[in-house]
C-alpha positions as CSV (number, residue, x, y, z in Angstrom):
1,M,-205.6,-69.8,-46.5
2,F,-208.5,-71.0,-48.5
3,R,-209.4,-67.7,-50.4
4,G,-208.0,-68.8,-53.7
5,F,-209.1,-72.5,-53.1
6,L,-212.8,-70.9,-52.8
7,E,-212.5,-68.4,-55.5
8,E,-210.2,-69.4,-58.1
9,S,-210.6,-73.3,-58.2
10,I,-212.9,-76.2,-59.7
11,V,-214.4,-75.9,-56.1
12,A,-215.3,-72.5,-56.5
13,R,-216.9,-73.5,-59.7
14,A,-218.9,-76.3,-57.8
15,V,-220.2,-73.9,-55.2
16,K,-221.5,-71.6,-57.9
17,R,-223.5,-74.0,-59.9
18,G,-224.6,-75.6,-56.3
19,A,-223.2,-78.9,-56.6
20,C,-221.6,-78.2,-53.3
21,A,-221.7,-75.6,-50.5
22,V,-218.7,-74.8,-48.2
23,N,-218.4,-73.2,-44.8
24,I,-215.5,-71.9,-43.2
25,V,-215.8,-72.1,-39.2
26,D,-213.2,-70.1,-37.4
27,L,-212.3,-71.9,-34.2
28,R,-211.8,-68.5,-32.4
29,D,-215.4,-67.9,-32.7
30,F,-215.7,-70.4,-29.9
31,A,-213.2,-69.1,-27.4
32,H,-214.4,-67.7,-24.1
33,D,-211.6,-65.5,-23.1
34,P,-210.9,-61.9,-24.3
35,H,-207.8,-63.4,-26.4
36,R,-209.9,-65.8,-28.2
37,K,-207.4,-68.8,-26.9
38,V,-207.8,-72.0,-28.7
39,D,-204.3,-73.4,-27.4
40,D,-202.4,-74.2,-24.3
41,K,-199.5,-76.0,-22.9
42,P,-199.5,-79.9,-22.7
43,Y,-199.8,-81.6,-19.3
44,G,-196.7,-83.4,-18.6
45,G,-194.7,-80.8,-20.8
46,G,-193.1,-80.9,-23.8
47,P,-192.5,-78.4,-26.7
48,G,-195.5,-76.8,-28.5
49,M,-199.1,-76.0,-27.9
50,L,-202.1,-78.2,-28.2
51,M,-205.5,-77.4,-29.2
52,M,-208.2,-77.1,-26.3
53,C,-211.1,-79.4,-26.2
54,Q,-213.8,-76.6,-25.4
55,P,-213.4,-74.7,-28.5
56,W,-213.4,-77.8,-30.7
57,F,-216.3,-79.2,-29.3
58,E,-218.5,-76.3,-29.4
59,A,-217.3,-75.6,-33.0
60,V,-218.3,-79.1,-34.4
61,E,-221.5,-79.3,-32.3
62,S,-222.4,-75.8,-34.1
63,R,-222.2,-77.4,-37.3
64,V,-223.5,-80.8,-36.7
65,A,-226.9,-81.4,-34.9
66,P,-227.5,-83.9,-32.5
67,G,-228.4,-87.3,-34.5
68,A,-227.6,-85.6,-37.7
69,R,-225.5,-88.0,-40.0
70,A,-222.4,-86.5,-41.0
71,R,-218.8,-87.5,-41.5
72,V,-216.5,-85.5,-39.3
73,V,-212.7,-85.9,-40.3
74,M,-209.6,-85.1,-38.3
75,T,-206.5,-84.5,-39.8
76,T,-203.7,-86.6,-38.2
77,P,-200.5,-88.2,-39.2
78,A,-202.0,-91.2,-37.2
79,G,-204.9,-91.5,-39.9
80,R,-205.8,-94.0,-42.5
81,R,-204.1,-92.9,-45.7
82,F,-206.5,-90.7,-47.5
83,D,-207.0,-92.0,-51.3
84,Q,-209.1,-92.3,-54.0
85,R,-211.3,-94.5,-52.8
86,A,-211.8,-92.6,-49.5
87,A,-212.7,-89.6,-51.9
88,E,-215.1,-91.6,-53.6
89,E,-216.7,-92.7,-50.2
90,L,-216.7,-89.2,-49.0
91,S,-218.2,-87.7,-52.1
92,R,-221.3,-89.9,-51.3
93,E,-222.2,-88.2,-47.9
94,E,-224.5,-85.4,-47.7
95,H,-222.4,-83.4,-45.1
96,V,-218.4,-83.7,-44.5
97,V,-216.5,-81.8,-41.7
98,F,-213.3,-81.4,-42.1
99,M,-211.1,-80.6,-38.6
100,C,-207.9,-78.9,-39.4
101,G,-205.0,-79.5,-36.7
102,H,-202.4,-76.9,-35.9
103,Y,-199.6,-76.1,-33.3
104,E,-198.3,-79.3,-31.9
105,G,-201.5,-81.2,-32.4
106,F,-205.4,-81.9,-30.9
107,D,-205.7,-82.8,-27.3
108,A,-206.5,-86.4,-27.5
109,R,-210.1,-86.1,-26.4
110,I,-210.9,-84.0,-29.5
111,E,-210.6,-87.4,-31.3
112,T,-214.2,-88.6,-30.1
113,L,-215.7,-86.0,-32.3
114,A,-214.3,-87.6,-35.3
115,T,-215.9,-90.3,-37.4
116,D,-212.7,-90.4,-39.5
117,R,-209.0,-89.9,-39.4
118,F,-207.0,-89.2,-42.5
119,S,-203.3,-88.5,-43.2
120,V,-202.1,-87.1,-46.7
121,G,-198.8,-88.6,-46.3
122,D,-196.1,-89.6,-44.3
123,F,-195.0,-86.2,-43.6
124,I,-195.8,-83.4,-41.1
125,M,-197.2,-79.8,-42.1
126,T,-197.3,-76.7,-40.2
127,G,-201.4,-77.3,-39.7
128,G,-204.0,-79.3,-41.4
129,E,-205.7,-76.4,-43.3
130,L,-203.9,-77.2,-46.8
131,A,-204.4,-81.4,-46.2
132,A,-208.2,-80.5,-45.7
133,A,-208.1,-78.6,-48.8
134,A,-206.9,-81.3,-50.6
135,M,-209.2,-83.8,-49.6
136,A,-212.2,-81.4,-50.1
137,D,-210.7,-80.8,-53.9
138,A,-210.6,-84.6,-54.2
139,V,-214.2,-84.9,-53.2
140,V,-215.9,-82.2,-54.8
141,R,-214.2,-83.0,-58.2
142,L,-216.4,-86.5,-58.1
143,L,-219.7,-84.5,-57.4
144,P,-222.2,-84.7,-60.4
145,G,-221.7,-81.9,-62.7
146,V,-218.4,-80.6,-61.3
147,L,-216.2,-82.1,-64.3
148,G,-217.3,-81.8,-67.8
149,G,-217.4,-85.5,-69.4
150,G,-219.4,-86.8,-67.0
151,P,-218.5,-89.9,-64.8
152,A,-216.5,-91.0,-67.6
153,A,-214.2,-87.8,-66.6
154,T,-213.2,-89.6,-63.5
155,A,-213.4,-93.3,-64.4
156,S,-210.4,-93.8,-66.6
157,E,-207.9,-91.3,-64.7
158,S,-205.2,-92.5,-62.3
159,F,-206.8,-94.4,-59.6
160,G,-210.0,-94.8,-61.0
161,R,-212.1,-97.7,-62.2
162,D,-208.8,-100.0,-62.9
163,G,-206.8,-98.7,-59.8
164,T,-203.9,-98.5,-62.2
165,L,-201.9,-94.7,-63.3
166,E,-203.7,-93.3,-66.5
167,A,-201.7,-94.0,-69.4
168,P,-199.6,-91.2,-71.1
169,Q,-201.6,-88.9,-73.2
170,Y,-200.9,-86.6,-76.0
171,T,-201.8,-84.0,-78.3
172,H,-200.9,-81.6,-80.9
173,P,-198.6,-81.8,-82.7
174,A,-197.9,-85.2,-83.5
175,E,-194.0,-84.5,-83.4
176,F,-192.1,-82.4,-81.4
177,R,-188.3,-82.2,-81.3
178,G,-188.1,-85.8,-82.6
179,M,-190.7,-87.1,-80.0
180,K,-193.5,-88.7,-81.4
181,V,-197.1,-89.6,-80.7
182,P,-197.6,-93.3,-80.8
183,D,-199.1,-94.7,-84.2
184,V,-201.8,-96.4,-83.0
185,L,-203.5,-93.1,-81.4
186,L,-203.3,-91.5,-84.6
187,S,-204.9,-94.5,-86.1
188,G,-208.3,-94.0,-85.7
189,D,-209.1,-97.9,-84.3
190,H,-210.8,-97.1,-81.1
191,A,-210.5,-100.7,-80.0
192,K,-206.8,-100.9,-80.6
193,I,-206.4,-97.6,-78.8
194,E,-208.3,-98.6,-75.7
195,A,-206.1,-101.9,-75.8
196,W,-202.7,-100.0,-76.1
197,R,-203.9,-97.4,-73.2
198,K,-204.8,-100.4,-71.1
199,A,-201.3,-102.0,-71.6
200,A,-199.6,-98.8,-71.4
201,A,-201.3,-97.9,-68.2
202,R,-200.4,-101.2,-66.9
203,R,-196.6,-100.9,-67.7
204,L,-196.4,-97.4,-66.0
205,T,-198.2,-98.7,-62.9
206,E,-195.7,-101.6,-62.8
207,K,-192.7,-99.0,-63.1
208,E,-193.5,-96.4,-61.1
209,R,-196.1,-97.7,-58.6
210,P,-196.1,-101.5,-58.6
211,D,-197.8,-101.4,-55.2
212,L,-200.8,-100.7,-57.1
213,V,-200.7,-103.9,-59.3
214,V,-202.7,-106.8,-58.3
């Protein structure tokens, strides 16, 4: 599931440049039975299968030495909503481990391994792999040297420095099927352009995401 993410994406480029390292850990490598079992039926009954404690504890402990500083993130619907501030926070860490849930979920005791619990939205997925990949992408793109343009590349985008959505942007041609680029963007007056972008960002945010407006 992670092959394209690690071979064809901005994350892949970041790894090649040495901006970060990504390691995939197969939970089944820590199973102790011939069938490499990592799940079992829940006590008390109920649908689905739960991920077992033992493989998870050994897998995380194989990557995080006792006393070592690391952020261990559990993907769970009960977690804090992952947002740009969380991505910025994790991008400042030396080591981040994502625990990808699967099946019916985790044995509740596995939660003691986590320093953080995050959700990517109010919906249920078949596993936490895609959620972990989305969070990792959001974190890696903030690392120095990953995106062209330096810090400015992420400061003025949606959810950036001002916390608003990014203003509408345009490129050539100046007119297409009767739709024209706003004159101010063609004026060359950088002060007016910046003022227009701030106002447009505010209007768009008030319309589409009023919850972001302070």
